[in-house]
C-alpha positions in Angstrom: 9.5 21.0 -2.0 9.2 17.3 -2.6 6.4 15.3 -1.1 7.6 12.1 0.4 5.0 9.5 1.3 3.7 6.0 0.4 4.3 5.1 -3.3 0.9 3.7 -4.0 -0.7 5.3 -6.9 -2.2 8.8 -6.8 -4.2 8.2 -3.7 -1.4 8.1 -1.2 -1.6 9.9 2.1 0.7 11.8 4.4 -0.6 11.7 8.0 -1.1 9.0 10.5 -4.5 7.5 11.5 -5.6 7.6 15.2 -8.7 5.4 14.5 -6.5 2.8 12.9 -5.4 1.4 16.3 -8.9 0.1 17.3 -9.2 -2.2 14.3 -5.8 -3.9 14.7 -7.1 -6.3 17.3 -9.7 -7.6 14.8 -7.1 -9.3 12.7 -6.1 -12.9 13.8 -2.9 -13.8 11.9 -2.4 -17.4 10.9 0.4 -19.8 11.7 3.5 -19.8 9.5 2.7 -21.0 5.9 5.1 -23.0 3.9 7.1 -20.5 1.9 10.6 -19.7 0.6 12.4 -17.8 3.3 15.1 -15.3 2.9 18.2 -16.2 5.1 18.5 -13.0 7.1 21.9 -12.8 8.8 20.7 -10.2 11.3 17.9 -12.5 12.6 20.4 -14.8 14.4 22.3 -13.8 17.5 26.0 -14.2 17.0 26.3 -15.2 20.7 24.2 -18.3 21.0 22.6 -18.8 17.6 19.1 -18.1 18.8 16.7 -15.8 16.8 16.9 -12.2 17.8 13.7 -10.3 18.4 12.7 -8.2 15.4 13.6 -4.6 15.1 12.4 -2.6 12.1 14.1 0.3 10.4 11.3 2.3 8.7 11.6 4.9 5.9 8.7 7.3 5.3 8.2 8.7 8.8 6.2 11.7 7.5 4.1 9.6 5.2 0.8 7.9 5.9 2.0 4.3 5.8 5.2 5.1 7.6 3.2 6.7 10.5 0.8 3.8 10.7 3.8 1.3 10.7 5.2 3.0 13.8 1.8 2.8 15.5 1.5 -0.8 14.6 4.9 -1.6 16.0 4.0 0.0 19.3 0.8 -2.0 19.3 2.6 -5.2 18.8 5.6 -4.4 21.0 8.1 -4.4 18.1 11.2 -2.3 18.4 11.5 0.1 15.6 13.3 3.2 14.4 12.8 5.7 11.6 15.6 6.1 9.1 16.8 9.7 8.6 18.8 9.2 5.5 17.6 10.1 2.0 17.0 7.0 -0.1 19.3 8.1 -2.9 22.2 8.7 -0.4 24.0 5.4 0.1 26.3 6.5 2.9 23.3 7.9 4.8 21.4 4.6 4.5 24.5 2.6 5.6 24.8 4.9 8.6 21.1 4.4 9.5 21.6 0.6 9.4 24.8 0.7 11.5 23.0 2.8 14.1 19.7 0.9 14.2 21.0 -2.6 13.8 17.6 -3.7 12.4 16.4 -7.2 11.5 14.2 -5.9 8.7 13.9 -2.6 6.7 10.6 -1.1 5.5 10.3 1.4 2.8 7.1 3.5 2.7 8.9 6.5 1.2 8.8 8.0 -2.3 7.7 10.9 -4.5 4.0 10.8 -5.4 3.5 14.5 -6.0 1.1 17.0 -4.6 -1.8 17.2 -4.9 -1.5 14.1 -7.1 0.7 12.2 -9.6 0.3 15.0 -12.2 3.1 16.8 -10.3 5.5 14.0 -11.5 4.8 14.9 -15.1 6.6 18.3 -14.6 9.2 17.1 -12.1 10.6 14.0 -13.8 14.2 14.2 -12.4 13.0 14.6 -8.8 10.7 11.6 -9.4 13.5 9.5 -10.8 15.9 10.4 -8.0 13.7 9.1 -5.3 11.4 6.5 -6.9 14.1 4.8 -9.0 17.6 5.7 -7.8 16.5 5.8 -4.1 14.5 2.6 -4.1 17.2 0.6 -5.9 19.9 2.1 -3.6 18.1 1.0 -0.5 17.5 -2.5 -1.9 21.3 -2.8 -2.7 22.4 -1.5 0.7 20.0 -4.0 2.4 21.3 -6.8 0.2 24.9 -6.1 1.2 23.8 -6.0 4.9 21.9 -9.3 4.6 18.6 -7.6 5.4 15.1 -8.2 4.0 13.4 -5.1 2.6 9.7 -4.7 2.7 9.0 -2.3 -0.2 5.5 -0.7 -0.4 5.2 -0.3 -4.2 2.1 0.2 -6.4 -0.3 -1.9 -8.4 -1.1 1.1 -10.6 1.2 -0.3 -13.3 -1.6 -2.2 -15.1 -4.8 -1.3 -17.0 -7.6 -3.5 -18.2 -6.8 -5.1 -21.6 -8.1 -7.9 -23.9 -6.8 -10.6 -21.6 -8.0 -8.9 -18.5 -11.2 -7.2 -19.4 -13.1 -5.1 -16.9 -15.7 -7.1 -15.1 -14.3 -10.5 -16.1 -12.7 -11.4 -12.7 -9.5 -12.1 -14.5 -6.9 -10.2 -12.6 -3.2 -9.5 -13.3 -0.9 -11.9 -11.5 2.5 -11.3 -10.0 4.1 -12.8 -13.1 2.4 -10.4 -15.5 4.5 -7.5 -16.8 3.2 -3.9 -16.4 1.2 -2.7 -19.3 0.3 0.8 -18.1 2.7 3.7 -18.6 0.2 6.5 -19.0 1.7 8.5 -16.2 5.4 9.2 -15.5 4.8 8.1 -11.9 3.6 4.7 -13.0 6.4 4.4 -15.6 9.0 4.9 -12.9 7.3 2.3 -10.6 7.1 -0.3 -13.4 10.8 0.4 -14.2 11.8 -0.2 -10.6 9.8 -3.4 -10.3 11.5 -4.9 -13.3 14.9 -4.2 -11.8 14.3 -4.8 -8.1 12.9 -8.3 -8.7 16.5 -9.4 -9.3 17.2 -8.8 -5.6 16.3 -11.9 -3.6 16.1 -9.9 -0.3 13.1 -7.7 -1.4 9.4 -8.2 -0.7 7.5 -5.9 -3.2 4.0 -5.2 -2.2 1.7 -3.8 -4.9 -0.6 -1.5 -3.1 -3.6 0.1 -4.9 -5.9 3.0 -4.0 -5.2 2.7 -0.2 -8.1 3.1 2.2 -8.1 3.3 6.0 -10.7 3.8 8.8 -9.5 7.4 9.2 -12.0 9.1 7.0 -10.6 12.6 7.9 -7.3 11.9 6.1 -7.2 13.8 2.8 -5.1 11.1 1.2 -7.6 8.3 2.0 -9.2 7.2 -1.3 -12.7 7.4 0.2 -12.0 10.9 1.5 -10.7 12.0 -1.8 -13.5 10.8 -4.0 -16.2 12.0 -1.5 -14.8 15.5 -2.0 -14.6 15.4 -5.8 -17.1 17.3 -7.8 -17.4 14.4 -10.2 -16.0 10.8 -10.1 -15.6 8.1 -12.7 -17.3 4.7 -11.9 -14.8 1.9 -12.6 -14.3 -1.3 -10.6 -10.8 -1.5 -9.1 -8.6 -3.6 -6.8 -7.9 -1.6 -3.6 -6.0 -2.0 -0.3 -7.6 -1.7 3.1 -4.7 -0.7 5.2 -6.3 -1.6 8.6 -6.4 -5.3 7.5 -3.3 -5.5 5.2 -0.7 -3.5 7.1 -0.6 -6.0 9.9 -0.3 -8.7 7.3 2.8 -6.9 5.8 4.4 -7.0 9.3 3.7 -10.7 9.5 5.2 -11.2 6.0 8.4 -9.6 7.3 8.4 -11.9 10.3 8.0 -14.9 7.9 10.8 -13.4 5.7 8.7 -13.6 2.6 10.1 -12.2 -0.6 9.2 -11.6 -4.2 6.3 -9.6 -5.8 2.9 -9.7 -4.1 -0.4 -8.2 -5.3 -1.2 -6.5 -2.0 -4.9 -5.7 -2.3 -8.1 -7.3 -0.9 -9.6 -9.9 -3.2 -12.1 -8.7 -5.7 -13.0 -5.2 -7.0 -15.2 -2.4 -5.9 -16.4 0.6 -8.0 -16.4 4.3 -7.1 -20.2 4.3 -6.9 -20.3 1.2 -4.7 -18.0 2.9 -2.2 -19.9 6.2 -2.3 -23.2 4.2 -1.8 -21.7 2.7 1.4 -20.6 6.2 2.5 -24.1 7.4 2.1 -25.6 4.4 3.8 -23.2 4.4 6.8 -21.9 8.0 7.1 -24.1 10.6 5.5 -27.6 9.8 4.2 -27.8 13.1 2.4 -24.6 12.6 0.4 -24.9 12.8 -3.3 -22.4 12.7 -6.2 -22.1 13.0 -9.9 -20.3 10.7 -12.4 -18.4 11.5 -15.5 -16.7 9.5 -18.2 -13.0 8.7 -18.6 -13.0 11.1 -21.6 -14.4 13.9 -19.5 -12.0 13.1 -16.7 -9.1 13.3 -19.2 -9.9 17.0 -19.7 -9.2 17.9 -16.1 -6.1 15.8 -15.4 -2.6 15.8 -16.9 -1.8 12.1 -16.9 -4.2 9.1 -17.4 -5.0 7.0 -14.3 -4.6 3.2 -13.9 -7.7 1.0 -13.6 -7.3 -2.7 -13.0 -8.0 -5.9 -11.1 -5.1 -7.7 -9.4 -5.2 -11.5 -8.8 -4.7 -12.0 -5.1 -4.6 -15.9 -5.1 -1.0 -15.9 -3.9 -1.6 -13.6 -0.9 -4.9 -15.4 -0.1 -3.0 -18.8 0.0 -0.7 -17.5 2.7 -3.4 -15.5 4.6 -6.7 -17.4 4.1 -8.6 -15.1 6.5 -8.1 -12.1 4.1 -11.4 -10.5 3.5 -12.8 -9.6 0.1 -12.7 -5.8 -0.6 -16.4 -5.2 0.1 -16.3 -7.3 3.3 -13.2 -5.5 4.5 -14.6 -2.1 3.7 -17.6 -2.8 5.9 -15.7 -4.4 8.8 -12.7 -2.1 9.0 -13.9 1.2 7.6 -17.7 1.8 7.6 -18.9 -0.1 10.6 -16.4 1.6 13.0 -17.4 5.0 11.5 -21.1 4.3 11.3 -23.2 7.5 11.9 -26.4 6.3 10.3 -28.3 4.1 12.8 -29.0 0.5 11.9 -32.5 -0.4 10.9 -34.2 -2.5 13.6 -36.4 -5.4 12.7 -39.5 -3.3 13.6 -38.4 -0.7 11.1 -38.4 -3.3 8.3 -41.9 -4.6 8.9 
């Protein structure tokens, strides 16, 4: 059977996070920034011309992001409904919209494969049907209905190159064209991005290696690498969901569109994350590294490694924390099991 969850590289997850709720209150969203807004017909009441309260139609109910979005809507008192139609079935999507009468549509659905994106290499038609045909169909249906679509996409469509060398701090921008097609999954996501950017009603969020405060979730990037026998050690841009999901809701309220690098600023390596895991969670935790060449022997498709430039997102949301700061505030401090050292212990 197909696995439907967040399309955000090979580290996507498929269950909701209970511990996520506690950290939502820590984010203080900023006033409306100057931006180009999408004229959403459904946002205005036909009776008196006043703005209608938001109502979200969400696709990806059984996925990690989809579940968290529902919890976030409950937390913020936003009306929401999950879509039941399949993304590639136009009539089902139109029926969902007619029934829900949403002001915005969120897509956190897509084929990522189980246990990872290697599945897509041997299931190419199924991957195309949902990730390409389905995503484009939803965008087109929303366009005709005058609705903004928040599309959780992936930033795993780039790899370090001569212009963006590892460790340089030079990240790929929203204007850069994908240069990584090592996996069929990434190839389909790059293909969709190049087409969907022609729709002025779509907000494309490039998510990478998503992490949340729920360290029991098997799709959490931290949980995954903490269970691997060996890991590579490469700095990457990553997405802390506890901080960035509320921002995506705010982006919808502001009717922001276009492509956005949707990660925390900066990069963090596998070893740096596992060092935090050891220092905060399990002082006896150990791990082993191996090279990309050694990794290639145990996976079917190559993996994307890159840094994304987050200047655009940071401009609109200045309070956005760097990846390492966000990891500590939203993930490791709330889960701390190793006692803090007191001043007396340091003397």
